[in-house]
C-alpha positions in Angstrom: -5.0 -38.1 35.2 -5.4 -34.6 36.4 -3.6 -35.7 39.7 -0.6 -37.3 37.4 -0.4 -33.7 35.6 -0.2 -31.7 38.9 2.6 -33.6 39.7 4.3 -32.7 36.4 3.3 -29.3 36.8 4.7 -29.3 40.3 8.0 -30.9 39.5 8.3 -28.7 36.3 7.9 -25.5 38.7 10.3 -27.0 41.1 13.4 -27.2 38.5 12.6 -23.9 37.3 12.9 -22.4 40.9 15.8 -24.3 41.8 17.4 -23.2 38.5 16.8 -19.3 39.5 15.1 -18.8 36.1 18.2 -18.5 34.1 16.3 -17.3 30.6 14.2 -14.1 30.4 12.2 -12.7 27.3 11.4 -8.9 27.9 11.6 -9.1 31.6 9.4 -12.4 31.4 10.5 -15.6 32.6 11.1 -18.5 29.9 10.1 -20.7 32.7 6.5 -19.1 33.6 5.7 -19.4 29.6 6.6 -22.8 29.6 4.4 -23.5 32.8 1.4 -22.0 30.8 2.0 -24.1 27.8 2.1 -27.2 29.6 -1.3 -26.2 31.6 -2.8 -25.6 28.3 -1.7 -28.8 27.2 -2.9 -30.4 30.7 -6.4 -28.8 30.0 -6.3 -30.2 26.4 -5.4 -33.6 27.6 -7.8 -33.7 30.3 -10.6 -33.0 27.8 -9.7 -35.9 25.4 -9.6 -38.1 28.4 -12.8 -37.0 29.9 -14.7 -39.2 27.4 -12.6 -41.9 28.4 -14.4 -45.3 29.8 -11.6 -47.2 31.2 -11.9 -45.6 34.8 -14.9 -45.7 36.9 -15.1 -44.7 40.8 -16.0 -47.6 43.0 -17.0 -47.7 46.9 -19.0 -44.6 46.5 -21.9 -44.0 49.1 -25.4 -45.3 47.9 -27.1 -42.0 48.7 -26.8 -38.3 49.6 -25.8 -37.7 52.9 -28.5 -36.9 55.1 -29.2 -33.3 56.4 -28.5 -31.5 53.0 -31.0 -30.6 50.2 -30.3 -29.1 46.8 -30.5 -25.2 46.8 -34.6 -24.4 46.0 -35.5 -22.8 43.1 -32.2 -23.4 41.1 -33.9 -25.5 38.6 -36.4 -22.6 37.4 -34.0 -19.8 37.2 -32.6 -18.6 33.9 -29.2 -19.1 32.9 -28.4 -15.7 32.5 -29.5 -14.9 36.1 -27.4 -17.5 37.3 -24.1 -16.4 35.1 -24.9 -12.9 36.7 -25.0 -14.2 40.0 -21.7 -16.0 39.2 -19.8 -12.8 38.1 -21.1 -11.1 41.2 -19.5 -13.7 43.5 -16.4 -14.0 41.8 -15.8 -9.8 42.1 -16.5 -10.2 45.6 -13.9 -12.7 45.9 -11.4 -10.5 44.0 -12.3 -7.5 46.2 -11.7 -9.1 49.6 -8.8 -11.0 48.0 -6.8 -8.0 47.4 -7.7 -6.9 51.0 -6.5 -10.2 52.2 -3.3 -9.8 50.7 -2.9 -6.6 52.3 -3.7 -7.7 55.7 -1.4 -10.8 55.5 1.4 -8.5 54.5 1.1 -6.6 57.4 0.7 -9.6 59.6 4.0 -10.9 58.0 5.9 -7.6 59.2 4.5 -7.3 62.8 4.6 -10.9 63.5 8.1 -11.2 62.6 7.2 -14.4 60.8 8.2 -13.3 57.2 6.3 -13.3 54.0 7.2 -16.6 52.8 5.8 -18.2 55.9 2.6 -16.2 56.1 1.8 -16.5 52.1 2.4 -20.4 52.2 0.7 -21.0 55.4 -2.1 -18.3 56.7 -2.5 -16.6 53.4 -2.9 -20.1 51.3 -5.2 -21.4 53.7 -7.8 -18.3 53.5 -7.3 -18.5 49.7 -8.2 -22.1 49.9 -11.4 -21.8 51.5 -13.5 -21.1 48.5 -12.4 -24.7 47.3 -13.1 -26.2 50.6 -16.5 -24.9 50.7 -17.4 -25.7 47.2 -15.7 -29.5 47.8 -18.0 -30.2 50.8 -21.1 -28.9 48.8 -20.5 -31.2 46.0 -19.9 -34.2 48.3 -23.2 -33.5 50.1 -24.9 -33.5 46.6 -23.0 -36.6 45.7 -21.0 -35.0 43.0 -17.9 -36.9 44.2 -16.1 -36.5 41.2 -16.4 -33.0 41.0 -15.0 -32.5 44.8 -12.1 -34.4 43.7 -11.6 -32.5 40.3 -12.3 -29.1 41.9 -9.3 -29.7 44.4 -6.7 -30.8 42.1 -7.8 -28.4 39.3 -7.5 -25.5 41.7 -4.1 -26.4 42.3 -3.4 -26.7 38.1 -4.9 -23.1 37.9 -2.8 -21.7 40.9 0.4 -22.9 39.3 -0.5 -21.4 36.0 -1.0 -18.3 37.9 2.9 -17.4 37.8 2.2 -16.6 34.5 0.3 -13.2 34.7 2.1 -12.6 38.1 5.5 -12.5 35.6 3.6 -10.1 33.4 2.9 -7.7 35.9 6.2 -7.9 37.9 8.7 -5.6 35.9 11.7 -6.5 37.9 12.5 -9.4 36.2 11.6 -12.9 36.2 9.4 -13.4 39.4 10.6 -17.0 39.8 13.9 -15.7 40.3 12.1 -14.0 43.8 11.4 -17.4 45.0 12.7 -18.3 48.5 13.6 -21.9 49.9 10.0 -21.7 51.6 8.5 -22.0 48.3 11.1 -24.7 47.0 9.7 -26.7 49.8 5.7 -25.7 49.3 6.7 -27.4 45.6 8.1 -30.2 47.2 5.6 -31.3 49.8 2.9 -30.4 47.3 4.4 -33.3 44.9 4.4 -35.8 48.2 0.8 -35.0 49.1 -0.6 -35.3 45.2 1.6 -38.6 45.2 -0.2 -39.8 48.2 -3.5 -38.9 47.0 -2.7 -40.3 43.4 -1.7 -43.9 45.1 -5.1 -43.7 46.8 -6.8 -43.3 43.9 -4.9 -46.1 42.1 -5.5 -48.6 45.0 -9.3 -48.9 44.4 -9.8 -50.5 48.1 -7.4 -48.9 50.4 -7.0 -49.7 54.1 -8.8 -47.4 56.3 -8.5 -45.8 59.8 -12.1 -45.5 61.1 -13.8 -44.0 58.3 -11.0 -42.2 57.1 -8.7 -43.6 54.4 -4.8 -44.5 55.1 -3.8 -41.6 52.3 -5.8 -39.0 54.0 -4.2 -39.5 57.5 -0.6 -39.6 56.1 -1.5 -36.4 54.1 -2.3 -34.7 57.4 1.1 -35.8 58.9 3.1 -34.6 56.2 1.1 -31.0 56.3 1.8 -31.1 60.1 5.5 -31.6 59.3 5.5 -29.4 56.6 4.3 -26.5 58.6 7.5 -27.1 60.7 9.6 -26.9 57.9 8.3 -23.8 56.7 8.6 -22.4 60.1 12.7 -23.7 60.4 13.1 -22.2 56.8 11.7 -18.8 56.8 
């Protein structure tokens, strides 16, 4: 369900960028407002669907991966302390995220690759590192569904961030500034999400070694997307 809603959101955003955000209210694009409303509806639908029992994982590892132990001491830590530590970690990510954007902008100018290419490749990859580490940690803890949900959920949140960005951008609807590279990224996002969605539906899919065919296809599409971004920059 989460992957399906992500495809819907990506397709909606692609339509808005293709239409060049024709409508605006007080300098805020109507399209970004629609994206925010669709996101709220997606969260509501996911919450209702979460209690359903018509889909259960199969072919999961029988035990946790070796060489990894649960963090010690967390079971006895108070919730207030955990919330404080989480808040401090979020603040650190926010501060270094701002610095990351400044460095990426300078790199785009000095390298001549352009802001679109750097943003959709290096900057996007760097900002995805938290999702990578948390997903790996979830898998090693045996929380497989949480790992997958973190990946698709992160992409949903990235899309809805268009709305607060539009609120802060005072030179008109921010979606009108989208380049061809952005449209390409949305298209490739639909492709790779659809591949993984097919892998979720096909319960016992073929593998290449220990890796599912869907993951191999996604890697090939990702490699081709880098070439496409470079050509379209």
